[in-house]
C-alpha positions, -999 to +999 in steps of 0.1 A: -002+001+001+014+035-009+011+057+023+003+088-001-030+069-004-036+063+032-061+086+044-054+088+077-025+105+095-004+102+126-011+128+155+016+144+174-009+152+201-038+137+214-061+152+242-051+151+277-083+137+287-075+102+270-059+084+300-057+049+287-023+038+270-038+017+245-060+046+231-036+071+232-009+048+214-037+036+187-052+071+184-019+091+182-005+065+152-042+066+134-052+028+140-086+041+157-104+069+165-126+081+193-163+083+187-172+086+223-163+069+255-164+031+248-167+036+211-142+036+185-137+035+147-112+011+133-092+028+106-075+011+079-043+000+097-064-008+127-086-029+107-057-047+092-043-056+128-082-066+139-086-090+111-053-106+116-062-111+153-095-125+139-081-149+120-060-164+143-089-169+165-108-181+139-084-204+128-076-218+165-115-224+173-120-245+139-093-266+151-111-278+183-147-283+161-159-246+163-186-240+136-191-205+127-224-188+124-238-150+130-266-143+151-284-112+153-274-081+177-311-070+180-327-097+204-363-099+216-372-089+251-393-122+259-359-145+258-344-122+282-375-127+306-370-163+302-336-163+319-345-135+342-317-111+328-342-084+313-342-071+351-309-084+363-283-075+331-274-040+345-252-036+315-280-044+290-292-019+266-329-018+260-350+002+232-385+000+220-394-006+182-417+010+161-440-018+169-438-009+206-423-043+214-392-040+233-358-055+223-321-056+236-289-050+219-270-083+222-248-081+251-240-119+251-260-145+231-270-178+259-306-165+254-305-166+213-276-195+209-303-220+235-334-216+217-318-218+181-298-252+189-331-264+203-344-265+165-312-289+157-304-310+193-331-338+196-310-368+207-275-380+219-266-385+183-264-349+177-242-343+206-218-326+213-216-297+193-196-265+189-209-233+178-193-197+177-194-165+161-172-131+159-196-101+163-200-068+180-216-066+217-229-038+233-229-034+268-243-001+291-208-001+308-207+026+335-167+028+333-158+030+297-125+050+305-097+022+292-097+026+255-103-010+239-102-029+273-135-015+284-160-009+255-197+000+254-194-014+218-167-043+209-158-074+188-159-105+207-156-142+199-183-164+218-181-201+215-209-224+230-204-260+235-229-284+238-230-319+255-248-350+269-228-350+304-203-329+326-178-356+319-181-347+281-180-309+290-146-311+309-132-331+282-138-300+258-133-273+284-095-282+286-096-289+249-107-250+250-081-239+273-051-253+253-068-238+222-065-205+240-028-204+248-022-211+213-040-183+201-022-156+229+013-175+220+004-166+180-007-131+191+028-125+210+015-123+242+019-160+255+050-155+276+032-129+295-002-143+298-013-168+325-043-191+333-065-177+361-089-193+383-116-172+390-151-172+403-176-191+383-202-165+393-239-178+389-229-207+365-202-226+384-179-226+415-148-217+395-140-203+360-108-196+342-096-162+331-066-155+307-049-126+324-019-108+309+007-090+329+014-056+322+021-026+348-008-009+330-036-037+341-068-029+355-071-065+372-047-078+400-038-116+399-019-134+425+011-155+403+025-189+415+063-187+415+066-221+405+039-238+379+027-203+367-010-207+373-026-180+388-056-170+413-076-136+406-076-111+437-112-116+443-105-152+452-074-148+470-086-148+504-101-179+507-074-196+480-041-183+495-019-209+479-017-221+442-044-249+434-021-267+411+012-273+430+001-262+464+028-235+464+021-206+485+046-181+473+028-159+453+037-125+436+008-096+432+008-088+392-012-062+377-028-077+345-055-074+319-079-099+313-079-113+273-101-143+277-124-164+298-142-199+301-170-207+321-189-243+326-228-232+323-243-264+330-277-263+321-285-230+334-293-216+299-309-250+284-333-252+313-352-222+307-357-229+269-362-271+272-328-275+255-331-311+259-321-345+243-332-377+242-307-403+258-294-438+243-321-454+269-351-433+258-349-406+286-350-370+280-321-347+297-310-314+296-284-303+275-248-293+293-233-264+281-201-245+281-193-207+270-156-195+260-149-157+253-125-137+240-128-097+232-109-092+199-107-059+201-097-060+240-070-083+228-056-056+201-053-031+231-038-055+256-011-063+227-003-025+222-001-022+261+024-049+259+045-041+229+055-006+226+086+018+237+088+055+244+087+060+205+055+042+197+042+005+190+061-026+183+038-046+167+043-091+169+047-100+136+018-120+133-010-094+140+012-062+123-006-045+096+021-050+075+052-068+072+073-040+060+077-003+061+093+008+030+109+044+033+121+066+006+142+095+019+152+121-003+139+139-034+167+119-059+152+107-091+174+075-093+167+066-058+130+072-060+131+047-091+149+022-070+124+025-043+095+022-063+111-010-081+115-025-049+082-016-037+069-030-069+089-063-066+073-066-027+038-066-040+048-090-066+058-114-040+028-109-017+051-093+011+028-069+030+042-033+024+037+002+032+055+023+010+064+058+028+059+078-006+052+110+007+068+144+003+081+151+037+111+153+058+131+123+065+129+130+104+089+126+098+091+096+079+114+079+107+095+093+135+063+079+121+077+045+111+087+043+145+052+051+159+035+027+135+055+001+147+059-026+116+081-051+122+106-043+094+116-010+084+137-009+050+153+024+039+161+035+004+182+070-001+209+086-016+231+077+015+224+040+013+242+040-021+221+014-040+216-008-015+189-008+014+190+000+054+173-027+074+164-027+110+136-044+131+117-023+150+127-043+182+160-035+174+187-008+173+213-016+148+206-018+111+223-034+085+229-025+049+220-054+026+217-056-016+182-051-030+182-085-043+190-097-007+163-078+006+139-094-020+153-128-009+151-121+028+114-112+028+104-142+004+120-168+024+097-155+054+065-150+039 
């Protein structure tokens, strides 16, 4: 992509009212724009990152049997009445239609998935079943002050599993736990993200969160120094030692929750008579589990973990482009050389952003640091027909031949 064709621009300063680090970084670099508290527009670069994350999540969930659907965001009041959450879900956005009926914007989709699957699950032969979506959610969040980490509108992957018994649910639950670890590894935060025991709320005694350790986090966890499992602060008074190895040496850490998994049991199958007929001809309620990842929240977390004083430092798997090609100076021969390199990179299907703008070298270099694309390739009169190559997370650059540059990137596509 040519940077002259990119309608967005970086910003030198943003409002002092924007306290969230992820929002400050992403707004300043032109990845997102804030419409109002908790609501953001994903600009071209930001949407590329969001889609990279979304596809990683989709690939790993597909590998554990997930079938993707897309449910409505506009949902009828009567479904929420059946579970009692029309009155008890404080964050529910409610509205009245021209037909005088009441609706809710989807904050979560247990009330929609259960009656949907009732139409397809009849006997034990239809189980187990795993269904997910990646869709906008809406929550009337009272504290929308953390950028992408706490939104009123946000993109979420929600997976629901359906089982004949608790034992089968347990098997899939831990399969999903492993899949989540792979997702966070691929997104570049696996080494800082820990399985965390948390309250099961109204669903079960315990659930599991995935907490990414960062000094900018809103949550607090106690991390086992031996096995690296953690306990959420809300549970710590009753569980003051590691539940895996028994170690009582736990370190207090600030963190961001990037995902969670719950055993729902029959909480959302019973209100909708989501039942199945077992091998003996008896009717039983379907046992359910749910598994959530906030896609935008994950993007914000990556930004909070991977940055330095100059800007973002995207992990390669989620970066908007692989290479940021910079043309410095106005020499005609150098310009032709840079344009030829850009053309060749595009031909080789290497994702490249070409800074062909008529601005100073300093502005281009500063913007390259701010945008945080993993590799920077500079062509100028100073490089003498070669390319100055530098990784965003390294200090030193190396000079390589143009033909060598193409080979380096082609080999790593």
